[in-house]
BABAMAR-95284 format. One record per atom (N, C-alpha, C, O): residue number from 1; chain; atom name; x, y, z. Coordinates in steps of 0.05 Angstrom, whole numbers, padded with zeros to 5 digits. Layout:
# residues N
<NUM, A, CA, <X, Y, Z>>;
...
END
This chain:
# residues 126
<1, A, N, <00225, -02667, 02648>>;
<1, A, CA, <00225, -02695, 02643>>;
<1, A, C, <00253, -02702, 02632>>;
<1, A, O, <00264, -02688, 02615>>;
<2, A, N, <00263, -02725, 02640>>;
<2, A, CA, <00289, -02735, 02629>>;
<2, A, C, <00282, -02752, 02605>>;
<2, A, O, <00259, -02757, 02599>>;
<3, A, N, <00304, -02762, 02592>>;
<3, A, CA, <00300, -02780, 02570>>;
<3, A, C, <00287, -02806, 02580>>;
<3, A, O, <00273, -02820, 02565>>;
<4, A, N, <00291, -02813, 02605>>;
<4, A, CA, <00282, -02839, 02615>>;
<4, A, C, <00255, -02837, 02629>>;
<4, A, O, <00239, -02856, 02628>>;
<5, A, N, <00249, -02815, 02642>>;
<5, A, CA, <00224, -02813, 02657>>;
<5, A, C, <00221, -02786, 02670>>;
<5, A, O, <00240, -02770, 02670>>;
<6, A, N, <00198, -02780, 02681>>;
<6, A, CA, <00193, -02754, 02693>>;
<6, A, C, <00208, -02750, 02719>>;
<6, A, O, <00211, -02768, 02736>>;
<7, A, N, <00217, -02725, 02723>>;
<7, A, CA, <00229, -02716, 02748>>;
<7, A, C, <00212, -02693, 02757>>;
<7, A, O, <00209, -02673, 02743>>;
<8, A, N, <00202, -02695, 02781>>;
<8, A, CA, <00184, -02674, 02792>>;
<8, A, C, <00198, -02662, 02817>>;
<8, A, O, <00208, -02677, 02834>>;
<9, A, N, <00199, -02636, 02819>>;
<9, A, CA, <00211, -02623, 02842>>;
<9, A, C, <00188, -02609, 02857>>;
<9, A, O, <00173, -02593, 02846>>;
<10, A, N, <00186, -02615, 02883>>;
<10, A, CA, <00166, -02603, 02900>>;
<10, A, C, <00179, -02589, 02924>>;
<10, A, O, <00201, -02598, 02933>>;
<11, A, N, <00167, -02568, 02934>>;
<11, A, CA, <00176, -02557, 02959>>;
<11, A, C, <00168, -02575, 02982>>;
<11, A, O, <00151, -02592, 02978>>;
<12, A, N, <00181, -02572, 03005>>;
<12, A, CA, <00173, -02588, 03028>>;
<12, A, C, <00143, -02583, 03035>>;
<12, A, O, <00130, -02602, 03042>>;
<13, A, N, <00134, -02559, 03033>>;
<13, A, CA, <00106, -02553, 03038>>;
<13, A, C, <00087, -02567, 03018>>;
<13, A, O, <00066, -02578, 03026>>;
<14, A, N, <00095, -02567, 02993>>;
<14, A, CA, <00078, -02580, 02972>>;
<14, A, C, <00078, -02611, 02977>>;
<14, A, O, <00058, -02624, 02972>>;
<15, A, N, <00101, -02622, 02985>>;
<15, A, CA, <00103, -02650, 02991>>;
<15, A, C, <00085, -02657, 03015>>;
<15, A, O, <00070, -02677, 03013>>;
<16, A, N, <00086, -02642, 03036>>;
<16, A, CA, <00069, -02647, 03059>>;
<16, A, C, <00039, -02644, 03052>>;
<16, A, O, <00022, -02659, 03061>>;
<17, A, N, <00033, -02624, 03035>>;
<17, A, CA, <00005, -02621, 03026>>;
<17, A, C, <-00004, -02644, 03010>>;
<17, A, O, <-00027, -02653, 03012>>;
<18, A, N, <00014, -02655, 02992>>;
<18, A, CA, <00007, -02678, 02977>>;
<18, A, C, <00001, -02702, 02995>>;
<18, A, O, <-00019, -02716, 02991>>;
<19, A, N, <00018, -02707, 03014>>;
<19, A, CA, <00014, -02730, 03033>>;
<19, A, C, <-00013, -02727, 03047>>;
<19, A, O, <-00026, -02747, 03052>>;
<20, A, N, <-00020, -02702, 03054>>;
<20, A, CA, <-00045, -02697, 03068>>;
<20, A, C, <-00070, -02703, 03051>>;
<20, A, O, <-00091, -02706, 03062>>;
<21, A, N, <-00067, -02704, 03025>>;
<21, A, CA, <-00089, -02711, 03007>>;
<21, A, C, <-00094, -02741, 03005>>;
<21, A, O, <-00114, -02749, 02993>>;
<22, A, N, <-00077, -02757, 03017>>;
<22, A, CA, <-00079, -02786, 03014>>;
<22, A, C, <-00089, -02800, 03039>>;
<22, A, O, <-00089, -02789, 03061>>;
<23, A, N, <-00099, -02824, 03035>>;
<23, A, CA, <-00105, -02841, 03057>>;
<23, A, C, <-00098, -02870, 03050>>;
<23, A, O, <-00095, -02876, 03026>>;
<24, A, N, <-00093, -02887, 03070>>;
<24, A, CA, <-00087, -02915, 03065>>;
<24, A, C, <-00107, -02932, 03079>>;
<24, A, O, <-00112, -02928, 03103>>;
<25, A, N, <-00119, -02950, 03064>>;
<25, A, CA, <-00138, -02969, 03076>>;
<25, A, C, <-00133, -02996, 03063>>;
<25, A, O, <-00131, -02999, 03039>>;
<26, A, N, <-00130, -03016, 03081>>;
<26, A, CA, <-00125, -03043, 03071>>;
<26, A, C, <-00101, -03044, 03052>>;
<26, A, O, <-00101, -03057, 03031>>;
<27, A, N, <-00079, -03031, 03060>>;
<27, A, CA, <-00054, -03030, 03045>>;
<27, A, C, <-00057, -03017, 03017>>;
<27, A, O, <-00040, -03022, 03000>>;
<28, A, N, <-00078, -03002, 03013>>;
<28, A, CA, <-00081, -02988, 02987>>;
<28, A, C, <-00081, -02958, 02992>>;
<28, A, O, <-00096, -02948, 03009>>;
<29, A, N, <-00064, -02943, 02977>>;
<29, A, CA, <-00065, -02914, 02978>>;
<29, A, C, <-00086, -02904, 02960>>;
<29, A, O, <-00091, -02915, 02938>>;
<30, A, N, <-00098, -02882, 02968>>;
<30, A, CA, <-00118, -02869, 02951>>;
<30, A, C, <-00120, -02840, 02959>>;
<30, A, O, <-00109, -02831, 02979>>;
<31, A, N, <-00135, -02825, 02943>>;
<31, A, CA, <-00138, -02796, 02947>>;
<31, A, C, <-00164, -02791, 02963>>;
<31, A, O, <-00185, -02803, 02958>>;
<32, A, N, <-00161, -02774, 02983>>;
<32, A, CA, <-00184, -02767, 03000>>;
<32, A, C, <-00205, -02752, 02983>>;
<32, A, O, <-00199, -02737, 02966>>;
<33, A, N, <-00230, -02758, 02990>>;
<33, A, CA, <-00252, -02744, 02977>>;
<33, A, C, <-00263, -02722, 02996>>;
<33, A, O, <-00264, -02726, 03020>>;
<34, A, N, <-00270, -02699, 02985>>;
<34, A, CA, <-00280, -02677, 03001>>;
<34, A, C, <-00306, -02686, 03015>>;
<34, A, O, <-00323, -02699, 03003>>;
<35, A, N, <-00309, -02679, 03040>>;
<35, A, CA, <-00333, -02685, 03055>>;
<35, A, C, <-00334, -02712, 03067>>;
<35, A, O, <-00354, -02719, 03081>>;
<36, A, N, <-00314, -02729, 03062>>;
<36, A, CA, <-00314, -02756, 03073>>;
<36, A, C, <-00296, -02756, 03098>>;
<36, A, O, <-00275, -02744, 03098>>;
<37, A, N, <-00305, -02770, 03119>>;
<37, A, CA, <-00289, -02772, 03143>>;
<37, A, C, <-00272, -02797, 03142>>;
<37, A, O, <-00281, -02819, 03134>>;
<38, A, N, <-00246, -02794, 03150>>;
<38, A, CA, <-00227, -02816, 03149>>;
<38, A, C, <-00217, -02821, 03178>>;
<38, A, O, <-00214, -02803, 03193>>;
<39, A, N, <-00212, -02846, 03184>>;
<39, A, CA, <-00202, -02854, 03210>>;
<39, A, C, <-00173, -02843, 03213>>;
<39, A, O, <-00159, -02842, 03193>>;
<40, A, N, <-00166, -02836, 03237>>;
<40, A, CA, <-00139, -02826, 03242>>;
<40, A, C, <-00117, -02845, 03233>>;
<40, A, O, <-00096, -02836, 03224>>;
<41, A, N, <-00121, -02871, 03235>>;
<41, A, CA, <-00101, -02890, 03227>>;
<41, A, C, <-00099, -02893, 03196>>;
<41, A, O, <-00082, -02908, 03186>>;
<42, A, N, <-00115, -02878, 03181>>;
<42, A, CA, <-00113, -02879, 03152>>;
<42, A, C, <-00096, -02856, 03141>>;
<42, A, O, <-00092, -02853, 03117>>;
<43, A, N, <-00086, -02840, 03159>>;
<43, A, CA, <-00069, -02817, 03151>>;
<43, A, C, <-00043, -02828, 03138>>;
<43, A, O, <-00032, -02848, 03146>>;
<44, A, N, <-00034, -02813, 03118>>;
<44, A, CA, <-00010, -02821, 03104>>;
<44, A, C, <00013, -02801, 03110>>;
<44, A, O, <00010, -02777, 03106>>;
<45, A, N, <00035, -02812, 03120>>;
<45, A, CA, <00059, -02796, 03124>>;
<45, A, C, <00081, -02809, 03107>>;
<45, A, O, <00076, -02828, 03092>>;
<46, A, N, <00106, -02799, 03111>>;
<46, A, CA, <00128, -02810, 03095>>;
<46, A, C, <00132, -02840, 03101>>;
<46, A, O, <00138, -02856, 03082>>;
<47, A, N, <00129, -02848, 03125>>;
<47, A, CA, <00132, -02876, 03132>>;
<47, A, C, <00111, -02893, 03117>>;
<47, A, O, <00118, -02915, 03107>>;
<48, A, N, <00086, -02884, 03117>>;
<48, A, CA, <00065, -02899, 03103>>;
<48, A, C, <00071, -02901, 03073>>;
<48, A, O, <00069, -02922, 03061>>;
<49, A, N, <00078, -02878, 03062>>;
<49, A, CA, <00084, -02877, 03033>>;
<49, A, C, <00107, -02895, 03026>>;
<49, A, O, <00108, -02906, 03004>>;
<50, A, N, <00127, -02897, 03044>>;
<50, A, CA, <00150, -02913, 03037>>;
<50, A, C, <00144, -02942, 03030>>;
<50, A, O, <00159, -02955, 03015>>;
<51, A, N, <00122, -02953, 03041>>;
<51, A, CA, <00114, -02980, 03034>>;
<51, A, C, <00105, -02983, 03006>>;
<51, A, O, <00103, -03005, 02995>>;
<52, A, N, <00099, -02960, 02993>>;
<52, A, CA, <00088, -02961, 02966>>;
<52, A, C, <00108, -02950, 02945>>;
<52, A, O, <00103, -02951, 02921>>;
<53, A, N, <00131, -02940, 02955>>;
<53, A, CA, <00152, -02930, 02937>>;
<53, A, C, <00169, -02952, 02926>>;
<53, A, O, <00173, -02973, 02938>>;
<54, A, N, <00179, -02948, 02902>>;
<54, A, CA, <00198, -02967, 02890>>;
<54, A, C, <00225, -02965, 02904>>;
<54, A, O, <00238, -02985, 02910>>;
<55, A, N, <00233, -02940, 02910>>;
<55, A, CA, <00258, -02935, 02924>>;
<55, A, C, <00257, -02907, 02935>>;
<55, A, O, <00241, -02890, 02925>>;
<56, A, N, <00273, -02901, 02955>>;
<56, A, CA, <00274, -02874, 02965>>;
<56, A, C, <00300, -02868, 02979>>;
<56, A, O, <00315, -02886, 02987>>;
<57, A, N, <00306, -02842, 02981>>;
<57, A, CA, <00329, -02832, 02996>>;
<57, A, C, <00318, -02809, 03013>>;
<57, A, O, <00309, -02789, 03002>>;
<58, A, N, <00317, -02813, 03039>>;
<58, A, CA, <00303, -02794, 03057>>;
<58, A, C, <00318, -02791, 03083>>;
<58, A, O, <00330, -02810, 03093>>;
<59, A, N, <00316, -02767, 03094>>;
<59, A, CA, <00327, -02762, 03121>>;
<59, A, C, <00308, -02773, 03143>>;
<59, A, O, <00317, -02779, 03165>>;
<60, A, N, <00283, -02777, 03136>>;
<60, A, CA, <00263, -02786, 03156>>;
<60, A, C, <00259, -02816, 03155>>;
<60, A, O, <00255, -02829, 03176>>;
<61, A, N, <00261, -02828, 03132>>;
<61, A, CA, <00255, -02856, 03128>>;
<61, A, C, <00279, -02870, 03116>>;
<61, A, O, <00291, -02860, 03097>>;
<62, A, N, <00287, -02892, 03127>>;
<62, A, CA, <00310, -02907, 03117>>;
<62, A, C, <00302, -02921, 03091>>;
<62, A, O, <00286, -02940, 03092>>;
<63, A, N, <00313, -02912, 03069>>;
<63, A, CA, <00306, -02925, 03043>>;
<63, A, C, <00324, -02948, 03036>>;
<63, A, O, <00320, -02960, 03015>>;
<64, A, N, <00345, -02953, 03052>>;
<64, A, CA, <00363, -02976, 03047>>;
<64, A, C, <00374, -02975, 03019>>;
<64, A, O, <00369, -02993, 03003>>;
<65, A, N, <00389, -02953, 03013>>;
<65, A, CA, <00401, -02950, 02986>>;
<65, A, C, <00418, -02974, 02979>>;
<65, A, O, <00416, -02984, 02956>>;
<66, A, N, <00434, -02983, 02997>>;
<66, A, CA, <00452, -03006, 02991>>;
<66, A, C, <00437, -03031, 02986>>;
<66, A, O, <00444, -03047, 02968>>;
<67, A, N, <00416, -03036, 03001>>;
<67, A, CA, <00399, -03060, 02997>>;
<67, A, C, <00385, -03059, 02970>>;
<67, A, O, <00383, -03079, 02956>>;
<68, A, N, <00375, -03035, 02963>>;
<68, A, CA, <00362, -03031, 02937>>;
<68, A, C, <00381, -03035, 02915>>;
<68, A, O, <00375, -03048, 02894>>;
<69, A, N, <00406, -03025, 02918>>;
<69, A, CA, <00426, -03029, 02897>>;
<69, A, C, <00432, -03059, 02893>>;
<69, A, O, <00434, -03068, 02870>>;
<70, A, N, <00433, -03073, 02915>>;
<70, A, CA, <00438, -03102, 02913>>;
<70, A, C, <00414, -03116, 02899>>;
<70, A, O, <00418, -03134, 02883>>;
<71, A, N, <00390, -03107, 02905>>;
<71, A, CA, <00366, -03119, 02893>>;
<71, A, C, <00366, -03116, 02863>>;
<71, A, O, <00357, -03133, 02848>>;
<72, A, N, <00377, -03093, 02853>>;
<72, A, CA, <00378, -03089, 02824>>;
<72, A, C, <00404, -03100, 02811>>;
<72, A, O, <00410, -03095, 02788>>;
<73, A, N, <00419, -03114, 02828>>;
<73, A, CA, <00444, -03127, 02819>>;
<73, A, C, <00464, -03108, 02808>>;
<73, A, O, <00476, -03112, 02786>>;
<74, A, N, <00469, -03086, 02822>>;
<74, A, CA, <00489, -03066, 02815>>;
<74, A, C, <00508, -03062, 02838>>;
<74, A, O, <00503, -03071, 02860>>;
<75, A, N, <00530, -03049, 02832>>;
<75, A, CA, <00549, -03042, 02853>>;
<75, A, C, <00557, -03013, 02849>>;
<75, A, O, <00553, -03001, 02827>>;
<76, A, N, <00567, -03000, 02870>>;
<76, A, CA, <00575, -02972, 02869>>;
<76, A, C, <00596, -02967, 02891>>;
<76, A, O, <00597, -02982, 02910>>;
<77, A, N, <00612, -02946, 02887>>;
<77, A, CA, <00633, -02940, 02906>>;
<77, A, C, <00624, -02919, 02927>>;
<77, A, O, <00638, -02916, 02947>>;
<78, A, N, <00602, -02906, 02922>>;
<78, A, CA, <00592, -02886, 02942>>;
<78, A, C, <00562, -02887, 02942>>;
<78, A, O, <00549, -02897, 02923>>;
<79, A, N, <00550, -02875, 02963>>;
<79, A, CA, <00521, -02874, 02964>>;
<79, A, C, <00509, -02857, 02942>>;
<79, A, O, <00488, -02863, 02931>>;
<80, A, N, <00523, -02836, 02934>>;
<80, A, CA, <00514, -02819, 02912>>;
<80, A, C, <00513, -02835, 02886>>;
<80, A, O, <00494, -02833, 02871>>;
<81, A, N, <00534, -02850, 02880>>;
<81, A, CA, <00535, -02867, 02856>>;
<81, A, C, <00513, -02888, 02858>>;
<81, A, O, <00500, -02894, 02838>>;
<82, A, N, <00510, -02900, 02881>>;
<82, A, CA, <00489, -02920, 02885>>;
<82, A, C, <00462, -02909, 02878>>;
<82, A, O, <00446, -02921, 02864>>;
<83, A, N, <00456, -02885, 02889>>;
<83, A, CA, <00430, -02873, 02885>>;
<83, A, C, <00426, -02867, 02855>>;
<83, A, O, <00405, -02870, 02844>>;
<84, A, N, <00447, -02857, 02842>>;
<84, A, CA, <00445, -02850, 02813>>;
<84, A, C, <00438, -02875, 02797>>;
<84, A, O, <00422, -02874, 02779>>;
<85, A, N, <00450, -02898, 02804>>;
<85, A, CA, <00444, -02923, 02790>>;
<85, A, C, <00415, -02932, 02795>>;
<85, A, O, <00402, -02942, 02778>>;
<86, A, N, <00407, -02929, 02820>>;
<86, A, CA, <00379, -02936, 02827>>;
<86, A, C, <00359, -02919, 02812>>;
<86, A, O, <00340, -02929, 02801>>;
<87, A, N, <00364, -02893, 02811>>;
<87, A, CA, <00347, -02874, 02796>>;
<87, A, C, <00346, -02882, 02767>>;
<87, A, O, <00324, -02884, 02755>>;
<88, A, N, <00369, -02886, 02755>>;
<88, A, CA, <00369, -02894, 02726>>;
<88, A, C, <00353, -02920, 02721>>;
<88, A, O, <00338, -02922, 02702>>;
<89, A, N, <00357, -02939, 02739>>;
<89, A, CA, <00343, -02965, 02736>>;
<89, A, C, <00313, -02961, 02736>>;
<89, A, O, <00299, -02971, 02719>>;
<90, A, N, <00303, -02946, 02756>>;
<90, A, CA, <00274, -02943, 02759>>;
<90, A, C, <00262, -02924, 02738>>;
<90, A, O, <00239, -02927, 02730>>;
<91, A, N, <00277, -02903, 02730>>;
<91, A, CA, <00266, -02885, 02710>>;
<91, A, C, <00262, -02899, 02683>>;
<91, A, O, <00245, -02892, 02667>>;
<92, A, N, <00279, -02919, 02678>>;
<92, A, CA, <00276, -02935, 02654>>;
<92, A, C, <00252, -02954, 02655>>;
<92, A, O, <00245, -02967, 02635>>;
<93, A, N, <00241, -02956, 02678>>;
<93, A, CA, <00218, -02975, 02683>>;
<93, A, C, <00193, -02961, 02691>>;
<93, A, O, <00178, -02970, 02709>>;
<94, A, N, <00187, -02939, 02677>>;
<94, A, CA, <00162, -02924, 02681>>;
<94, A, C, <00157, -02915, 02709>>;
<94, A, O, <00136, -02917, 02720>>;
<95, A, N, <00178, -02904, 02721>>;
<95, A, CA, <00176, -02892, 02748>>;
<95, A, C, <00180, -02862, 02746>>;
<95, A, O, <00190, -02851, 02726>>;
<96, A, N, <00173, -02848, 02767>>;
<96, A, CA, <00175, -02819, 02770>>;
<96, A, C, <00194, -02814, 02793>>;
<96, A, O, <00191, -02826, 02815>>;
<97, A, N, <00213, -02795, 02789>>;
<97, A, CA, <00230, -02786, 02811>>;
<97, A, C, <00218, -02761, 02822>>;
<97, A, O, <00214, -02741, 02808>>;
<98, A, N, <00213, -02761, 02848>>;
<98, A, CA, <00203, -02737, 02862>>;
<98, A, C, <00225, -02727, 02880>>;
<98, A, O, <00234, -02741, 02898>>;
<99, A, N, <00234, -02703, 02875>>;
<99, A, CA, <00255, -02690, 02890>>;
<99, A, C, <00242, -02668, 02908>>;
<99, A, O, <00228, -02650, 02897>>;
<100, A, N, <00245, -02671, 02934>>;
<100, A, CA, <00232, -02652, 02952>>;
<100, A, C, <00254, -02633, 02963>>;
<100, A, O, <00274, -02641, 02975>>;
<101, A, N, <00250, -02607, 02958>>;
<101, A, CA, <00269, -02587, 02967>>;
<101, A, C, <00259, -02574, 02993>>;
<101, A, O, <00235, -02571, 02997>>;
<102, A, N, <00279, -02567, 03009>>;
<102, A, CA, <00272, -02552, 03034>>;
<102, A, C, <00278, -02568, 03059>>;
<102, A, O, <00273, -02558, 03081>>;
<103, A, N, <00289, -02591, 03057>>;
<103, A, CA, <00297, -02607, 03080>>;
<103, A, C, <00328, -02606, 03082>>;
<103, A, O, <00342, -02600, 03063>>;
<104, A, N, <00338, -02612, 03106>>;
<104, A, CA, <00367, -02612, 03111>>;
<104, A, C, <00381, -02634, 03096>>;
<104, A, O, <00404, -02631, 03088>>;
<105, A, N, <00368, -02657, 03092>>;
<105, A, CA, <00380, -02680, 03079>>;
<105, A, C, <00365, -02685, 03053>>;
<105, A, O, <00342, -02676, 03049>>;
<106, A, N, <00378, -02699, 03034>>;
<106, A, CA, <00364, -02705, 03009>>;
<106, A, C, <00338, -02720, 03013>>;
<106, A, O, <00336, -02738, 03030>>;
<107, A, N, <00318, -02713, 02998>>;
<107, A, CA, <00291, -02725, 03000>>;
<107, A, C, <00283, -02731, 02972>>;
<107, A, O, <00273, -02713, 02957>>;
<108, A, N, <00286, -02756, 02964>>;
<108, A, CA, <00279, -02764, 02936>>;
<108, A, C, <00264, -02791, 02937>>;
<108, A, O, <00272, -02809, 02951>>;
<109, A, N, <00244, -02792, 02921>>;
<109, A, CA, <00226, -02816, 02921>>;
<109, A, C, <00222, -02825, 02893>>;
<109, A, O, <00218, -02809, 02875>>;
<110, A, N, <00223, -02851, 02889>>;
<110, A, CA, <00216, -02863, 02863>>;
<110, A, C, <00190, -02878, 02866>>;
<110, A, O, <00187, -02896, 02882>>;
<111, A, N, <00170, -02869, 02851>>;
<111, A, CA, <00143, -02881, 02851>>;
<111, A, C, <00137, -02890, 02823>>;
<111, A, O, <00146, -02879, 02803>>;
<112, A, N, <00121, -02912, 02821>>;
<112, A, CA, <00113, -02920, 02795>>;
<112, A, C, <00096, -02897, 02783>>;
<112, A, O, <00081, -02883, 02797>>;
<113, A, N, <00098, -02894, 02757>>;
<113, A, CA, <00083, -02872, 02744>>;
<113, A, C, <00053, -02877, 02747>>;
<113, A, O, <00038, -02858, 02751>>;
<114, A, N, <00045, -02902, 02746>>;
<114, A, CA, <00016, -02909, 02749>>;
<114, A, C, <00006, -02900, 02777>>;
<114, A, O, <-00016, -02889, 02779>>;
<115, A, N, <00022, -02906, 02798>>;
<115, A, CA, <00014, -02897, 02825>>;
<115, A, C, <00014, -02867, 02827>>;
<115, A, O, <-00005, -02855, 02838>>;
<116, A, N, <00034, -02854, 02816>>;
<116, A, CA, <00035, -02824, 02817>>;
<116, A, C, <00011, -02812, 02803>>;
<116, A, O, <00000, -02792, 02813>>;
<117, A, N, <00004, -02823, 02781>>;
<117, A, CA, <-00020, -02812, 02767>>;
<117, A, C, <-00046, -02817, 02783>>;
<117, A, O, <-00062, -02799, 02785>>;
<118, A, N, <-00048, -02841, 02793>>;
<118, A, CA, <-00073, -02847, 02809>>;
<118, A, C, <-00075, -02830, 02833>>;
<118, A, O, <-00098, -02823, 02841>>;
<119, A, N, <-00053, -02822, 02845>>;
<119, A, CA, <-00053, -02805, 02869>>;
<119, A, C, <-00052, -02776, 02863>>;
<119, A, O, <-00051, -02759, 02881>>;
<120, A, N, <-00053, -02769, 02837>>;
<120, A, CA, <-00053, -02741, 02828>>;
<120, A, C, <-00029, -02725, 02839>>;
<120, A, O, <-00031, -02703, 02850>>;
<121, A, N, <-00005, -02737, 02836>>;
<121, A, CA, <00020, -02725, 02844>>;
<121, A, C, <00023, -02698, 02831>>;
<121, A, O, <00022, -02696, 02806>>;
<122, A, N, <00026, -02676, 02846>>;
<122, A, CA, <00028, -02650, 02833>>;
<122, A, C, <00053, -02649, 02815>>;
<122, A, O, <00074, -02660, 02821>>;
<123, A, N, <00050, -02636, 02792>>;
<123, A, CA, <00072, -02632, 02773>>;
<123, A, C, <00074, -02654, 02752>>;
<123, A, O, <00091, -02651, 02734>>;
<124, A, N, <00059, -02675, 02755>>;
<124, A, CA, <00060, -02697, 02735>>;
<124, A, C, <00044, -02688, 02711>>;
<124, A, O, <00021, -02682, 02712>>;
<125, A, N, <00057, -02689, 02688>>;
<125, A, CA, <00044, -02680, 02663>>;
<125, A, C, <00033, -02703, 02648>>;
<125, A, O, <00040, -02726, 02651>>;
<126, A, N, <00014, -02696, 02630>>;
<126, A, CA, <00003, -02715, 02611>>;
<126, A, C, <-00018, -02731, 02623>>;
<126, A, O, <-00029, -02748, 02610>>;
END
């Protein structure tokens, strides 16, 4: 945990397993229940989760780092600096940074802590 908010590091396999525990229905993410059948279109992948993230930097999903930076009324000289400012902004606002290791490109997601807790994000304490 940082001074501002939790940072969770997951392997690519753990991230994929986490996504597989979720479903989306009527624009709401939730955790699958054992023994319940879910429609194929309720499956959650990175694209689906991106609609619920506060911000993200991903090789698979365009998180629009520069647009997000503009939304928080900041400027930066590089994408790395931009992302650092975005992370600081959201960690100060009760968000969780999820860093996924094992991909060729950076995979980092900012989720509200309330959403992360409701979805039982692995590694979240307390």
